[in-house]
N, CA, C and O atoms as CSV, one atom per row, in Angstrom:
chain,resi,resn,atom,element,x,y,z
A,1,MET,N,N,0.843,-1.176,0.000
A,1,MET,CA,C,0.000,0.000,0.000
A,1,MET,C,C,0.887,1.237,0.000
A,1,MET,O,O,1.857,1.326,0.752
A,2,ARG,N,N,0.536,2.189,-0.857
A,2,ARG,CA,C,1.301,3.428,-0.933
A,2,ARG,C,C,0.916,4.362,0.202
A,2,ARG,O,O,-0.253,4.461,0.574
A,3,LYS,N,N,1.907,5.037,0.740
A,3,LYS,CA,C,1.662,6.012,1.795
A,3,LYS,C,C,1.081,7.277,1.177
A,3,LYS,O,O,1.582,7.759,0.161
A,4,ARG,N,N,0.027,7.815,1.785
A,4,ARG,CA,C,-0.586,9.051,1.308
A,4,ARG,C,C,0.173,10.245,1.870
A,4,ARG,O,O,0.583,10.247,3.031
A,5,VAL,N,N,0.351,11.248,1.038
A,5,VAL,CA,C,1.061,12.456,1.430
A,5,VAL,C,C,0.176,13.658,1.111
A,5,VAL,O,O,-0.389,13.751,0.021
A,6,VAL,N,N,0.060,14.570,2.063
A,6,VAL,CA,C,-0.688,15.802,1.860
A,6,VAL,C,C,0.308,16.940,1.722
A,6,VAL,O,O,1.190,17.113,2.564
A,7,ILE,N,N,0.163,17.706,0.665
A,7,ILE,CA,C,1.050,18.844,0.441
A,7,ILE,C,C,0.302,20.104,0.858
A,7,ILE,O,O,-0.764,20.410,0.323
A,8,VAL,N,N,0.872,20.836,1.822
A,8,VAL,CA,C,0.226,22.030,2.366
A,8,VAL,C,C,1.217,23.184,2.334
A,8,VAL,O,O,2.370,23.031,2.735
A,9,ASP,N,N,0.772,24.326,1.862
A,9,ASP,CA,C,1.610,25.520,1.833
A,9,ASP,C,C,1.958,25.929,3.264
A,9,ASP,O,O,1.154,25.746,4.177
A,10,GLU,N,N,3.137,26.475,3.454
A,10,GLU,CA,C,3.602,26.901,4.778
A,10,GLU,C,C,2.635,27.863,5.468
A,10,GLU,O,O,2.505,27.833,6.691
A,11,LYS,N,N,1.950,28.723,4.692
A,11,LYS,CA,C,1.051,29.696,5.310
A,11,LYS,C,C,-0.162,29.039,5.959
A,11,LYS,O,O,-0.869,29.685,6.732
A,12,PHE,N,N,-0.415,27.763,5.656
A,12,PHE,CA,C,-1.525,27.038,6.261
A,12,PHE,C,C,-1.056,26.058,7.337
A,12,PHE,O,O,-1.846,25.254,7.831
A,13,SER,N,N,0.235,26.125,7.701
A,13,SER,CA,C,0.807,25.206,8.688
A,13,SER,C,C,1.163,25.958,9.966
A,13,SER,O,O,1.593,27.110,9.922
A,14,PHE,N,N,0.977,25.291,11.102
A,14,PHE,CA,C,1.354,25.839,12.400
A,14,PHE,C,C,2.326,24.870,13.060
A,14,PHE,O,O,2.224,23.659,12.864
A,15,ALA,N,N,3.267,25.396,13.840
A,15,ALA,CA,C,4.264,24.557,14.503
A,15,ALA,C,C,3.635,23.646,15.552
A,15,ALA,O,O,4.169,22.575,15.844
A,16,GLU,N,N,2.514,24.061,16.116
A,16,GLU,CA,C,1.840,23.258,17.135
A,16,GLU,C,C,0.329,23.320,16.913
A,16,GLU,O,O,-0.155,24.099,16.091
A,17,GLU,N,N,-0.396,22.505,17.642
A,17,GLU,CA,C,-1.851,22.487,17.518
A,17,GLU,C,C,-2.405,23.890,17.751
A,17,GLU,O,O,-2.043,24.559,18.719
A,18,THR,N,N,-3.273,24.320,16.867
A,18,THR,CA,C,-3.819,25.672,16.923
A,18,THR,C,C,-5.331,25.619,16.778
A,18,THR,O,O,-5.852,24.950,15.886
A,19,LYS,N,N,-6.032,26.325,17.653
A,19,LYS,CA,C,-7.492,26.380,17.574
A,19,LYS,C,C,-7.897,27.539,16.676
A,19,LYS,O,O,-7.428,28.665,16.844
A,20,LEU,N,N,-8.782,27.248,15.714
A,20,LEU,CA,C,-9.294,28.265,14.809
A,20,LEU,C,C,-10.702,28.649,15.226
A,20,LEU,O,O,-11.418,27.845,15.823
A,21,THR,N,N,-11.097,29.861,14.918
A,21,THR,CA,C,-12.463,30.315,15.156
A,21,THR,C,C,-13.218,30.182,13.842
A,21,THR,O,O,-12.761,30.671,12.809
A,22,VAL,N,N,-14.377,29.519,13.875
A,22,VAL,CA,C,-15.168,29.289,12.663
A,22,VAL,C,C,-16.525,29.955,12.822
A,22,VAL,O,O,-17.196,29.785,13.840
A,23,HIS,N,N,-16.924,30.717,11.807
A,23,HIS,CA,C,-18.226,31.392,11.798
A,23,HIS,C,C,-18.999,30.990,10.552
A,23,HIS,O,O,-18.409,30.657,9.524
A,24,LYS,N,N,-20.310,31.024,10.649
A,24,LYS,CA,C,-21.184,30.820,9.495
A,24,LYS,C,C,-21.086,32.070,8.637
A,24,LYS,O,O,-21.382,33.165,9.116
A,25,THR,N,N,-20.676,31.935,7.371
A,25,THR,CA,C,-20.411,33.111,6.536
A,25,THR,C,C,-21.652,33.846,6.096
A,25,THR,O,O,-21.574,35.038,5.799
A,26,SER,N,N,-22.778,33.200,6.041
A,26,SER,CA,C,-23.970,33.897,5.557
A,26,SER,C,C,-24.333,35.075,6.464
A,26,SER,O,O,-25.108,35.945,6.068
A,27,LEU,N,N,-23.780,35.105,7.666
A,27,LEU,CA,C,-24.012,36.224,8.567
A,27,LEU,C,C,-23.122,37.417,8.235
A,27,LEU,O,O,-23.458,38.554,8.569
A,28,PHE,N,N,-21.985,37.166,7.576
A,28,PHE,CA,C,-20.989,38.205,7.354
A,28,PHE,C,C,-20.706,38.508,5.884
A,28,PHE,O,O,-20.366,39.639,5.538
A,29,PHE,N,N,-20.843,37.517,5.031
A,29,PHE,CA,C,-20.522,37.654,3.614
A,29,PHE,C,C,-21.667,37.108,2.780
A,29,PHE,O,O,-22.479,36.325,3.274
A,30,GLU,N,N,-21.739,37.519,1.508
A,30,GLU,CA,C,-22.696,36.884,0.615
A,30,GLU,C,C,-22.280,35.432,0.465
A,30,GLU,O,O,-21.090,35.128,0.384
A,31,GLY,N,N,-23.241,34.546,0.429
A,31,GLY,CA,C,-22.924,33.142,0.262
A,31,GLY,C,C,-23.454,32.317,1.397
A,31,GLY,O,O,-24.094,32.821,2.320
A,32,ASP,N,N,-23.176,31.046,1.310
A,32,ASP,CA,C,-23.670,30.095,2.293
A,32,ASP,C,C,-22.541,29.138,2.618
A,32,ASP,O,O,-22.341,28.162,1.895
A,33,GLY,N,N,-21.803,29.389,3.677
A,33,GLY,CA,C,-20.668,28.551,4.016
A,33,GLY,C,C,-20.101,28.925,5.368
A,33,GLY,O,O,-20.826,29.349,6.268
A,34,PHE,N,N,-18.792,28.765,5.499
A,34,PHE,CA,C,-18.103,29.023,6.754
A,34,PHE,C,C,-16.812,29.775,6.480
A,34,PHE,O,O,-16.272,29.736,5.374
A,35,ILE,N,N,-16.327,30.464,7.515
A,35,ILE,CA,C,-15.059,31.176,7.428
A,35,ILE,C,C,-14.234,30.813,8.661
A,35,ILE,O,O,-14.770,30.738,9.766
A,36,ALA,N,N,-12.926,30.587,8.472
A,36,ALA,CA,C,-12.045,30.198,9.573
A,36,ALA,C,C,-10.995,31.281,9.799
A,36,ALA,O,O,-10.342,31.746,8.865
A,37,TYR,N,N,-10.851,31.671,11.077
A,37,TYR,CA,C,-9.884,32.694,11.476
A,37,TYR,C,C,-8.789,32.068,12.334
A,37,TYR,O,O,-9.046,31.157,13.121
A,38,ALA,N,N,-7.557,32.572,12.174
A,38,ALA,CA,C,-6.432,32.187,13.028
A,38,ALA,C,C,-6.609,32.859,14.385
A,38,ALA,O,O,-7.417,33.779,14.511
A,39,PRO,N,N,-5.866,32.416,15.405
A,39,PRO,CA,C,-5.946,33.054,16.728
A,39,PRO,C,C,-5.599,34.544,16.694
A,39,PRO,O,O,-6.013,35.292,17.580
A,40,THR,N,N,-4.852,34.977,15.691
A,40,THR,CA,C,-4.485,36.390,15.553
A,40,THR,C,C,-5.626,37.226,14.977
A,40,THR,O,O,-5.547,38.454,14.948
A,41,GLY,N,N,-6.686,36.559,14.520
A,41,GLY,CA,C,-7.814,37.252,13.913
A,41,GLY,C,C,-7.740,37.311,12.398
A,41,GLY,O,O,-8.664,37.796,11.744
A,42,ASP,N,N,-6.640,36.815,11.837
A,42,ASP,CA,C,-6.490,36.808,10.379
A,42,ASP,C,C,-7.391,35.750,9.755
A,42,ASP,O,O,-7.510,34.640,10.273
A,43,LEU,N,N,-8.023,36.102,8.640
A,43,LEU,CA,C,-8.847,35.156,7.905
A,43,LEU,C,C,-7.938,34.135,7.235
A,43,LEU,O,O,-6.975,34.512,6.568
A,44,LEU,N,N,-8.233,32.837,7.404
A,44,LEU,CA,C,-7.429,31.787,6.782
A,44,LEU,C,C,-8.135,31.150,5.595
A,44,LEU,O,O,-7.578,31.072,4.500
A,45,PHE,N,N,-9.374,30.692,5.818
A,45,PHE,CA,C,-10.106,29.956,4.794
A,45,PHE,C,C,-11.552,30.400,4.724
A,45,PHE,O,O,-12.117,30.890,5.702
A,46,ARG,N,N,-12.147,30.221,3.545
A,46,ARG,CA,C,-13.593,30.332,3.368
A,46,ARG,C,C,-14.054,29.067,2.670
A,46,ARG,O,O,-13.396,28.580,1.750
A,47,PHE,N,N,-15.167,28.546,3.103
A,47,PHE,CA,C,-15.777,27.385,2.461
A,47,PHE,C,C,-17.158,27.838,2.040
A,47,PHE,O,O,-18.006,28.107,2.891
A,48,ASP,N,N,-17.403,27.927,0.732
A,48,ASP,CA,C,-18.603,28.617,0.277
A,48,ASP,C,C,-19.275,27.931,-0.891
A,48,ASP,O,O,-18.619,27.356,-1.760
A,49,SER,N,N,-20.605,28.001,-0.898
A,49,SER,CA,C,-21.405,27.517,-2.029
A,49,SER,C,C,-21.978,28.696,-2.799
A,49,SER,O,O,-22.636,28.506,-3.822
A,50,TYR,N,N,-21.738,29.906,-2.322
A,50,TYR,CA,C,-22.258,31.140,-2.906
A,50,TYR,C,C,-23.771,31.190,-2.915
A,50,TYR,O,O,-24.397,31.553,-3.911
A,51,GLY,N,N,-24.343,30.816,-1.781
A,51,GLY,CA,C,-25.776,31.004,-1.560
A,51,GLY,C,C,-26.634,29.821,-1.930
A,51,GLY,O,O,-26.233,28.973,-2.728
A,52,PRO,N,N,-27.818,29.765,-1.348
A,52,PRO,CA,C,-28.723,28.648,-1.594
A,52,PRO,C,C,-29.220,28.602,-3.030
A,52,PRO,O,O,-29.679,27.556,-3.489
A,53,ASP,N,N,-29.134,29.727,-3.754
A,53,ASP,CA,C,-29.571,29.760,-5.147
A,53,ASP,C,C,-28.397,29.644,-6.115
A,53,ASP,O,O,-28.551,29.895,-7.310
A,54,SER,N,N,-27.214,29.261,-5.599
A,54,SER,CA,C,-26.036,29.185,-6.457
A,54,SER,C,C,-26.181,28.052,-7.467
A,54,SER,O,O,-26.845,27.048,-7.211
A,55,GLN,N,N,-25.551,28.236,-8.605
A,55,GLN,CA,C,-25.554,27.213,-9.653
A,55,GLN,C,C,-24.113,26.875,-9.958
A,55,GLN,O,O,-23.341,27.821,-10.118
A,56,PRO,N,N,-23.669,25.661,-10.055
A,56,PRO,CA,C,-24.483,24.493,-9.729
A,56,PRO,C,C,-24.592,24.296,-8.224
A,56,PRO,O,O,-23.691,24.685,-7.482
A,57,LYS,N,N,-25.676,23.702,-7.773
A,57,LYS,CA,C,-25.911,23.503,-6.341
A,57,LYS,C,C,-25.002,22.432,-5.747
A,57,LYS,O,O,-24.874,22.333,-4.527
A,58,ASP,N,N,-24.374,21.633,-6.599
A,58,ASP,CA,C,-23.540,20.536,-6.114
A,58,ASP,C,C,-22.063,20.906,-6.046
A,58,ASP,O,O,-21.216,20.018,-5.949
A,59,GLN,N,N,-21.733,22.199,-6.094
A,59,GLN,CA,C,-20.345,22.635,-6.071
A,59,GLN,C,C,-20.055,23.469,-4.831
A,59,GLN,O,O,-20.768,24.431,-4.543
A,60,LEU,N,N,-19.005,23.100,-4.093
A,60,LEU,CA,C,-18.545,23.854,-2.930
A,60,LEU,C,C,-17.082,24.227,-3.151
A,60,LEU,O,O,-16.320,23.455,-3.733
A,61,LEU,N,N,-16.696,25.410,-2.687
A,61,LEU,CA,C,-15.341,25.900,-2.902
A,61,LEU,C,C,-14.630,26.130,-1.583
A,61,LEU,O,O,-15.220,26.664,-0.644
A,62,LEU,N,N,-13.358,25.730,-1.500
A,62,LEU,CA,C,-12.484,26.076,-0.385
A,62,LEU,C,C,-11.569,27.173,-0.901
A,62,LEU,O,O,-10.802,26.959,-1.840
A,63,LEU,N,N,-11.648,28.363,-0.281
A,63,LEU,CA,C,-10.899,29.537,-0.728
A,63,LEU,C,C,-9.918,29.989,0.341
A,63,LEU,O,O,-10.174,29.822,1.533
A,64,ASP,N,N,-8.790,30.565,-0.084
A,64,ASP,CA,C,-7.881,31.154,0.896
A,64,ASP,C,C,-8.348,32.576,1.201
A,64,ASP,O,O,-9.393,33.004,0.711
A,65,ALA,N,N,-7.583,33.306,2.004
A,65,ALA,CA,C,-7.986,34.641,2.453
A,65,ALA,C,C,-8.136,35.635,1.306
A,65,ALA,O,O,-8.922,36.576,1.408
A,66,SER,N,N,-7.398,35.442,0.224
A,66,SER,CA,C,-7.478,36.366,-0.913
A,66,SER,C,C,-8.577,35.993,-1.901
A,66,SER,O,O,-8.803,36.706,-2.880
A,67,GLY,N,N,-9.265,34.871,-1.646
A,67,GLY,CA,C,-10.341,34.436,-2.534
A,67,GLY,C,C,-9.898,33.466,-3.606
A,67,GLY,O,O,-10.685,33.104,-4.480
A,68,THR,N,N,-8.640,33.037,-3.551
A,68,THR,CA,C,-8.140,32.056,-4.509
A,68,THR,C,C,-8.711,30.687,-4.174
A,68,THR,O,O,-8.657,30.247,-3.026
A,69,CYS,N,N,-9.252,30.022,-5.172
A,69,CYS,CA,C,-9.829,28.698,-4.956
A,69,CYS,C,C,-8.704,27.684,-4.721
A,69,CYS,O,O,-7.814,27.535,-5.559
A,70,LEU,N,N,-8.747,26.993,-3.585
A,70,LEU,CA,C,-7.761,25.968,-3.258
A,70,LEU,C,C,-8.263,24.581,-3.624
A,70,LEU,O,O,-7.486,23.693,-3.976
A,71,LEU,N,N,-9.586,24.412,-3.532
A,71,LEU,CA,C,-10.182,23.094,-3.746
A,71,LEU,C,C,-11.638,23.278,-4.138
A,71,LEU,O,O,-12.343,24.098,-3.551
A,72,THR,N,N,-12.088,22.519,-5.124
A,72,THR,CA,C,-13.495,22.510,-5.515
A,72,THR,C,C,-14.045,21.125,-5.241
A,72,THR,O,O,-13.494,20.127,-5.707
A,73,LEU,N,N,-15.129,21.063,-4.487
A,73,LEU,CA,C,-15.786,19.793,-4.189
A,73,LEU,C,C,-17.060,19.699,-5.009
A,73,LEU,O,O,-17.869,20.627,-5.029
A,74,LEU,N,N,-17.232,18.573,-5.685
A,74,LEU,CA,C,-18.422,18.340,-6.481
A,74,LEU,C,C,-19.186,17.165,-5.905
A,74,LEU,O,O,-18.595,16.155,-5.524
A,75,ARG,N,N,-20.511,17.302,-5.841
A,75,ARG,CA,C,-21.352,16.212,-5.352
A,75,ARG,C,C,-21.300,15.081,-6.369
A,75,ARG,O,O,-21.407,15.309,-7.574
A,76,LYS,N,N,-21.135,13.873,-5.877
A,76,LYS,CA,C,-21.091,12.699,-6.737
A,76,LYS,C,C,-22.479,12.448,-7.324
A,76,LYS,O,O,-23.478,12.452,-6.604
A,77,ALA,N,N,-22.528,12.233,-8.625
A,77,ALA,CA,C,-23.807,11.944,-9.282
A,77,ALA,C,C,-24.263,10.540,-8.911
A,77,ALA,O,O,-23.452,9.618,-8.819
A,78,CYS,N,N,-25.563,10.384,-8.699
A,78,CYS,CA,C,-26.108,9.069,-8.339
A,78,CYS,C,C,-26.377,8.240,-9.556
A,78,CYS,O,O,-26.839,7.104,-9.439
């Protein structure tokens, strides 16, 4: 069995366990998702579907603080 490796940019890594603050984004930003803040208050990630009326409804985006898409999740077709 091959060992799985995750490649993560240094800006998303902490030297020790770190607690993030997570808020529901629909309260603060347009869209329907979550936002994660570092202990310093800096925005780290956004996870967004861009609202309940977004098209396509089966697509979710993981974004960094600048809005760059890091990962797109698509719902598996049945």
